[in-house]
C-alpha positions as CSV (number, residue, x, y, z in Angstrom):
1,M,-28.4,-5.7,7.4
2,A,-29.3,-4.5,10.9
3,L,-31.3,-7.7,11.5
4,L,-28.3,-9.8,10.4
5,V,-26.1,-8.0,12.9
6,I,-28.7,-8.7,15.7
7,L,-28.9,-12.4,14.8
8,F,-25.3,-13.1,14.1
9,P,-21.9,-11.7,15.4
10,L,-20.5,-8.9,13.3
11,E,-17.3,-10.8,13.0
12,K,-18.9,-13.8,11.4
13,I,-20.9,-11.6,9.0
14,L,-17.6,-9.8,8.0
15,Y,-15.9,-13.1,7.5
16,V,-18.6,-14.3,5.2
17,I,-18.4,-11.0,3.2
18,W,-14.6,-11.6,3.0
19,I,-15.2,-14.9,1.3
20,G,-17.5,-13.1,-1.1
21,I,-14.8,-10.5,-1.8
22,F,-12.2,-13.2,-2.3
23,I,-14.3,-15.1,-4.9
24,S,-15.9,-12.1,-6.7
25,A,-12.5,-10.4,-7.1
26,F,-11.8,-12.9,-10.0
27,F,-15.2,-12.4,-11.8
28,G,-15.3,-8.5,-12.0
29,A,-18.1,-7.2,-14.1
30,Y,-19.5,-10.6,-14.8
31,L,-21.0,-10.4,-11.3
32,G,-22.2,-6.9,-11.8
33,I,-25.3,-5.0,-12.9
34,P,-26.1,-5.5,-16.6
35,G,-25.3,-2.3,-18.5
36,N,-23.1,-0.8,-15.8
37,D,-19.5,-2.2,-15.8
38,S,-18.4,-0.1,-13.0
39,I,-20.8,-1.4,-10.3
40,F,-20.3,-5.1,-9.5
41,L,-20.4,-7.5,-6.5
42,F,-16.7,-7.1,-5.5
43,R,-16.8,-3.3,-5.0
44,I,-20.2,-3.4,-3.3
45,L,-18.9,-6.1,-0.8
46,L,-15.6,-4.3,-0.3
47,V,-17.2,-1.0,0.6
48,V,-19.7,-2.8,2.9
49,H,-17.0,-4.6,4.7
50,C,-14.9,-1.5,5.2
51,F,-17.9,0.3,6.7
52,L,-18.9,-2.4,9.0
53,F,-15.3,-3.2,10.0
54,L,-14.9,0.3,11.4
55,F,-17.7,-0.5,13.8
56,M,-16.4,-3.9,15.0
57,K,-15.3,-3.4,18.6
58,Q,-12.7,-6.2,18.8
59,K,-10.3,-6.2,15.9
60,E,-7.7,-8.9,16.2
61,L,-4.7,-7.0,14.7
62,G,-2.0,-8.6,16.9
63,H,-1.0,-11.1,14.4
64,M,-0.2,-8.5,11.8
65,W,2.6,-7.1,13.8
66,P,5.5,-8.5,11.6
67,T,4.2,-6.7,8.5
68,R,2.7,-3.5,10.3
69,W,5.2,-1.2,8.5
70,L,3.9,-2.3,5.1
71,F,0.4,-1.0,5.9
72,L,1.8,2.1,7.3
73,L,3.4,2.7,3.9
74,L,0.2,1.7,2.1
75,G,-1.5,4.5,4.2
76,L,1.1,7.0,3.3
77,W,0.9,6.1,-0.3
78,L,-3.0,6.7,-0.3
79,V,-2.6,10.0,1.5
80,G,0.2,11.2,-0.6
81,F,-1.7,10.6,-3.8
82,L,-4.8,12.3,-2.2
83,V,-2.6,15.4,-1.8
84,T,-1.6,15.4,-5.5
85,L,-5.3,16.0,-6.4
86,F,-4.7,19.6,-5.6
87,W,-2.7,20.1,-8.8
88,A,-4.1,17.3,-11.0
89,I,-5.5,18.5,-14.3
90,S,-8.3,15.9,-14.3
91,L,-9.9,15.5,-10.9
92,S,-12.1,12.6,-12.1
93,A,-9.1,10.7,-13.2
94,G,-7.3,11.4,-10.0
95,L,-10.2,10.3,-7.8
96,R,-10.5,7.1,-9.8
97,Y,-6.9,6.4,-9.3
98,V,-7.0,7.1,-5.6
99,Y,-10.0,4.8,-5.2
100,Y,-8.0,2.0,-6.8
101,I,-5.1,2.6,-4.3
102,F,-7.7,2.3,-1.4
103,E,-9.2,-0.8,-3.1
104,L,-5.9,-2.6,-3.4
105,S,-4.7,-1.5,0.0
106,Y,-7.8,-2.8,1.7
107,L,-7.6,-6.0,-0.3
108,I,-4.0,-6.6,0.8
109,F,-5.1,-5.7,4.5
110,L,-8.0,-8.2,4.3
111,S,-5.7,-11.0,3.0
112,V,-3.3,-10.7,5.8
113,Y,-6.0,-10.1,8.4
114,Y,-8.0,-13.3,7.5
115,L,-5.2,-15.6,6.2
116,R,-3.5,-15.6,9.5
117,T,-2.3,-19.1,9.6
118,K,-1.1,-21.8,7.2
119,R,-4.2,-23.8,7.9
120,V,-6.5,-20.8,6.7
121,F,-4.3,-20.2,3.9
122,F,-4.6,-23.8,2.9
123,Q,-8.3,-23.5,2.8
124,F,-8.4,-20.4,0.6
125,S,-5.8,-21.9,-1.7
126,R,-8.4,-24.5,-2.5
127,M,-10.6,-21.8,-3.9
128,I,-7.7,-20.6,-6.0
129,V,-7.3,-24.0,-7.5
130,W,-10.9,-24.3,-8.5
131,I,-10.9,-20.7,-10.0
132,Y,-7.6,-21.6,-11.8
133,V,-9.1,-24.8,-13.3
134,L,-12.1,-22.7,-14.5
135,Q,-9.8,-20.2,-16.1
136,V,-7.8,-23.1,-17.8
137,V,-11.0,-24.7,-19.1
138,L,-12.3,-21.4,-20.5
139,G,-8.9,-20.8,-22.1
140,L,-8.8,-24.2,-23.8
141,V,-12.4,-23.6,-25.1
142,E,-11.4,-20.3,-26.5
143,V,-8.2,-21.7,-28.2
144,F,-9.9,-24.7,-29.9
145,S,-13.4,-23.1,-30.7
146,G,-12.9,-19.4,-30.9
147,W,-15.7,-18.8,-28.5
148,H,-15.2,-16.0,-25.9
149,L,-17.1,-14.5,-23.0
150,P,-18.9,-11.2,-23.7
151,S,-16.2,-9.0,-22.1
152,S,-13.2,-10.7,-23.7
153,G,-10.8,-8.5,-25.6
154,S,-10.5,-11.1,-28.3
155,L,-13.9,-10.0,-29.5
156,F,-12.7,-6.5,-30.0
157,Y,-9.1,-7.0,-31.4
158,E,-8.8,-7.1,-35.1
159,T,-5.7,-9.2,-35.6
160,T,-5.0,-12.4,-37.5
161,T,-4.6,-14.4,-34.2
162,S,-7.1,-12.7,-31.9
163,A,-10.0,-15.1,-32.6
164,F,-8.3,-18.0,-30.8
165,Q,-6.3,-16.1,-28.2
166,P,-7.5,-17.0,-24.7
167,T,-8.6,-14.4,-22.1
168,G,-10.7,-16.4,-19.7
169,L,-12.6,-14.2,-17.2
170,L,-10.3,-11.3,-18.1
171,F,-10.2,-8.8,-20.9
172,N,-6.7,-8.9,-22.1
173,T,-4.5,-11.8,-23.3
174,N,-1.6,-10.4,-21.3
175,D,-3.8,-10.3,-18.2
176,Y,-4.8,-13.9,-18.7
177,A,-1.2,-15.1,-19.3
178,L,0.0,-13.4,-16.1
179,F,-2.9,-14.6,-14.1
180,L,-2.0,-18.2,-14.9
181,V,1.7,-17.5,-14.0
182,I,1.2,-15.6,-10.8
183,F,-1.1,-18.1,-9.2
184,L,0.7,-21.2,-10.5
185,P,3.0,-21.5,-7.4
186,V,-0.1,-21.4,-5.1
187,V,-1.9,-24.1,-7.3
188,F,1.2,-26.2,-7.5
189,W,1.7,-26.1,-3.7
190,R,-1.9,-26.9,-2.9
191,L,-2.0,-29.8,-5.3
192,T,0.8,-31.5,-3.3
193,F,-1.7,-32.0,-0.4
194,L,-4.3,-33.9,-2.4
195,E,-5.0,-37.1,-0.6
196,T,-4.6,-39.3,-3.7
197,P,-1.6,-40.9,-5.4
198,W,-2.7,-39.1,-8.5
199,R,-1.7,-35.8,-7.0
200,Y,1.7,-35.9,-8.8
201,V,0.0,-36.5,-12.2
202,W,-2.2,-33.5,-11.6
203,M,0.7,-31.4,-10.6
204,F,2.7,-32.2,-13.7
205,T,-0.4,-32.1,-16.0
206,I,-1.1,-28.5,-15.1
207,L,2.4,-27.4,-16.2
208,P,2.2,-28.3,-19.9
209,V,-1.4,-27.0,-20.1
210,T,-0.5,-23.7,-18.5
211,F,2.5,-23.5,-20.7
212,Y,0.4,-24.0,-23.9
213,L,-2.2,-21.4,-22.9
214,V,0.5,-18.9,-22.1
215,V,2.1,-19.5,-25.5
216,M,-1.3,-18.9,-27.2
217,T,-1.6,-15.5,-25.6
218,Y,1.6,-14.4,-27.4
219,S,2.8,-12.8,-24.2
220,R,6.5,-12.5,-24.2
221,L,7.0,-11.4,-20.6
222,G,4.4,-14.0,-19.6
223,L,6.4,-16.7,-21.1
224,I,9.7,-15.6,-19.6
225,A,8.0,-15.3,-16.1
226,L,6.5,-18.8,-16.6
227,F,9.9,-20.3,-17.4
228,L,11.4,-18.7,-14.3
229,V,8.5,-19.8,-12.0
230,V,8.5,-23.4,-13.3
231,G,12.3,-23.6,-13.1
232,A,12.3,-22.5,-9.5
233,L,9.4,-24.9,-8.6
234,I,11.2,-27.8,-10.2
235,V,14.5,-27.1,-8.5
236,Q,12.7,-26.8,-5.1
237,Y,10.8,-30.1,-5.6
238,A,13.7,-31.9,-7.3
239,R,15.4,-32.6,-4.1
240,Q,12.7,-35.1,-3.2
241,L,11.2,-36.0,-6.5
242,T,14.1,-36.1,-9.0
243,W,13.2,-39.4,-10.5
244,F,9.6,-38.7,-10.8
245,I,10.2,-35.3,-12.5
246,G,12.6,-36.9,-14.9
247,A,10.1,-39.7,-15.8
248,C,7.3,-37.1,-16.3
249,V,9.4,-34.8,-18.6
250,T,10.6,-37.8,-20.6
251,F,7.0,-39.1,-21.0
252,V,5.5,-35.8,-22.0
253,V,8.3,-35.0,-24.5
254,A,8.2,-38.5,-26.0
255,N,4.5,-38.3,-26.5
256,I,4.6,-34.9,-28.2
257,L,7.3,-35.9,-30.6
258,L,5.6,-39.3,-31.5
259,F,1.9,-38.2,-31.6
260,M,1.7,-34.5,-31.9
261,P,4.7,-33.1,-33.8
262,Q,2.4,-30.6,-35.5
263,V,1.4,-29.1,-32.1
264,L,5.2,-28.7,-31.1
265,N,5.8,-27.0,-34.5
266,K,2.9,-24.7,-33.9
267,V,4.1,-23.8,-30.4
268,I,7.7,-23.1,-31.5
269,G,6.3,-20.9,-34.4
270,I,4.1,-18.9,-31.9
271,I,7.1,-18.4,-29.5
272,D,9.3,-17.3,-32.3
273,S,6.7,-14.8,-33.7
274,S,6.1,-13.5,-30.1
275,F,9.7,-12.5,-29.7
276,T,10.5,-11.5,-33.3
277,E,7.5,-9.8,-34.7
278,K,6.8,-7.2,-32.0
279,G,9.6,-4.7,-32.8
280,A,7.1,-1.9,-33.4
281,S,5.5,-2.6,-30.0
282,T,8.8,-2.6,-28.2
283,S,9.8,0.7,-29.9
284,D,6.5,2.3,-29.0
285,R,6.9,1.3,-25.4
286,M,10.4,2.7,-25.2
287,E,9.1,6.0,-26.5
288,R,6.4,6.0,-23.9
289,Y,9.0,5.5,-21.2
290,K,11.1,8.5,-22.4
291,S,8.0,10.6,-22.4
292,L,7.0,9.5,-18.9
293,W,10.5,10.3,-17.6
294,Q,10.3,13.7,-19.3
295,I,6.9,14.3,-17.5
296,V,8.7,13.5,-14.2
297,V,11.4,16.0,-14.9
298,D,9.1,18.7,-16.2
299,S,7.0,18.4,-13.1
300,N,10.2,19.0,-11.0
301,F,9.5,15.5,-9.5
302,R,6.2,16.6,-7.9
303,G,4.2,14.6,-10.4
304,V,1.1,15.6,-12.5
305,G,-1.4,14.2,-10.1
306,A,-2.8,10.8,-9.4
307,G,-4.1,9.1,-12.5
308,N,-3.1,12.0,-14.8
309,S,0.1,10.6,-16.4
310,P,-1.8,8.8,-19.2
311,I,-3.5,12.0,-20.1
312,Q,-0.3,14.0,-20.0
313,L,1.5,11.2,-21.9
314,N,-0.9,11.6,-24.8
315,E,-0.2,15.3,-25.0
316,Y,3.5,14.7,-25.0
317,R,3.3,12.1,-27.6
318,L,1.1,14.4,-29.9
319,G,3.2,17.4,-29.2
320,H,0.1,19.6,-28.4
321,E,-2.8,19.7,-25.9
322,V,-5.9,17.8,-26.6
323,L,-9.5,18.9,-26.2
324,Q,-10.6,16.1,-24.0
325,D,-9.0,13.6,-21.6
326,M,-7.4,11.0,-23.7
327,I,-5.8,7.8,-22.2
328,L,-2.6,6.5,-23.4
329,A,-1.4,3.5,-21.3
330,P,2.0,4.0,-19.6
331,H,2.9,0.2,-19.7
332,N,5.3,0.8,-16.8
333,F,3.9,0.9,-13.3
334,W,7.0,2.4,-11.7
335,L,7.3,5.3,-14.2
336,E,3.6,5.8,-13.9
337,L,3.9,6.3,-10.2
338,L,6.7,8.7,-10.5
339,A,4.9,10.6,-13.2
340,D,1.6,10.7,-11.2
341,G,2.9,11.4,-7.7
342,G,6.6,12.4,-8.1
343,Y,8.2,12.0,-4.7
344,M,5.0,10.4,-3.4
345,G,5.4,7.7,-5.9
346,I,8.7,6.6,-4.3
347,I,6.6,5.3,-1.3
348,A,5.2,2.6,-3.5
349,L,8.7,1.7,-4.7
350,I,9.9,1.3,-1.0
351,I,6.8,-0.9,-0.3
352,F,7.8,-3.4,-3.0
353,A,11.5,-3.2,-2.2
354,G,10.6,-4.1,1.5
355,F,8.2,-6.8,0.3
356,G,10.9,-8.4,-1.7
357,C,13.5,-8.3,1.0
358,Y,11.0,-9.8,3.4
359,A,10.0,-12.5,0.9
360,V,13.7,-13.6,0.2
361,Y,14.5,-13.5,4.0
362,V,11.5,-15.7,4.9
363,W,12.4,-18.2,2.2
364,W,16.1,-18.2,2.8
365,T,15.9,-18.6,6.5
366,G,13.3,-21.3,6.5
367,G,14.2,-24.2,8.9
368,Q,14.3,-27.8,7.8
369,G,10.9,-28.4,9.3
370,S,9.2,-25.6,7.5
371,D,7.3,-25.8,4.2
372,Q,10.0,-24.4,1.9
373,V,7.8,-24.5,-1.2
374,L,5.2,-22.4,0.5
375,R,7.9,-20.0,1.6
376,L,9.0,-19.7,-2.0
377,V,5.6,-18.6,-3.1
378,P,6.0,-14.9,-2.0
379,V,9.2,-14.7,-4.0
380,L,7.6,-16.0,-7.1
381,I,4.5,-13.9,-6.8
382,L,6.8,-10.8,-6.4
383,L,8.8,-11.9,-9.4
384,V,5.7,-12.3,-11.7
385,F,4.3,-9.0,-10.3
386,M,7.5,-7.3,-11.5
387,F,7.0,-8.7,-15.0
388,S,3.4,-7.7,-14.8
389,S,4.3,-4.1,-14.0
390,V,5.8,-3.6,-17.4
391,A,3.8,-6.2,-19.4
392,L,0.4,-4.8,-18.7
393,S,-0.9,-1.4,-19.7
394,T,-1.3,-0.6,-16.0
395,V,-1.6,-2.7,-12.8
396,I,-3.4,-0.3,-10.5
397,D,-6.8,-1.8,-11.4
398,K,-5.9,-5.5,-11.6
399,R,-7.5,-7.0,-8.7
400,Y,-6.1,-10.6,-9.3
401,L,-2.6,-9.2,-9.0
402,W,-3.2,-7.4,-5.7
403,L,-5.0,-10.4,-4.3
404,A,-1.9,-12.5,-5.2
405,V,0.3,-9.9,-3.5
406,G,-1.9,-9.9,-0.4
407,M,-1.7,-13.7,-0.2
408,A,2.0,-13.5,-0.6
409,I,2.3,-11.0,2.2
410,S,0.0,-13.3,4.5
411,V,2.6,-16.1,3.9
412,I,5.3,-13.8,4.9
413,N,3.4,-12.7,8.0
414,F,2.5,-16.0,9.4
415,S,5.9,-17.5,8.6
416,L,7.6,-14.8,10.6
417,L,5.2,-15.4,13.5
418,T,5.9,-19.1,13.3
419,D,9.6,-18.5,13.3
420,R,9.5,-16.3,16.3
421,E,7.4,-18.9,18.2
422,R,9.8,-21.5,17.3
423,R,12.8,-19.4,18.6
424,T,11.1,-18.6,21.9
425,A,9.7,-22.2,22.5
């Protein structure tokens, strides 16, 4: 490493490491040490980048001024949850949770630091498209063949449908569904810039394929989020492509009705079972929410310590203390934050409230000459994140979600800079 620093500028080395972080974030343990799922390329590169970044003399932070307060709040969130370790029952669980806060905070920071212009964002969105296509191909293979990657949860679930439920590079089917939905706006936007007349065909081919794969995950909130995202994209594009959208929709529906009526019946059946056959799951989650809120109240809104709410939740559900640290997923990120950190957890709520206000403001105030679809991306990513926060067991360790959030904040950041330059010109 010392030799590299001598031969090449540290800034260029860090940029290459950032590219590695960006790509490896989607592959997780598949780019790791065999037999050790906790040590993989993403984490190694992230720590190395952080260490070297501290020693870089000239840090170009001026362009991050519009979103500086978000990073101040992220720092307060990290420090606040470190403080809660003093009363956490399980220090190991607390340290693990604090590390995840550092990981997501630094990932968001790097996204805004490097994706500083629309041109750079455009370049990295191309990587997202290729990774998205890989995930779609893997999902289709899983659905039609029943084959899965070694770390797929579909190999461990024992249900009547798990054998053919897609997970792609992820473990959980819900994770896979929400990955497809949260990056769909970025992929859709990037495909509009393909230098080929076939770009519209690609744009409107990805929609039914994504819809089919999300349906096959049986993810209720994933489906709702997908409908909202697709609806927003169609409305945004419809101003210029009304005739083309109508022709595509008519063509797809006609072909399904004529040549694949059994596929349509299957999809309808899966959607129906996704919403009507999960009553026990819904009831169980509501009970968890009640227990989480009781934990918040019993701790006098101080929290039980970072990462300790799942352990406490298990005790509350069983009605007595357990002999070892058991994990019972909260399935609600916001209540999890309050149960873990109490007042400190409110900081994260403020972060996302501010993020949402910024996103809507940037999109709403976009001028006629701006890219309104790109400005809509942060709004849609935030929307999907909100669904993810209650659809997934927890989101603190979901790197793809936080990378999406980082990309969304980068769009907000350089859009605000562009608006300010236009007003002062």
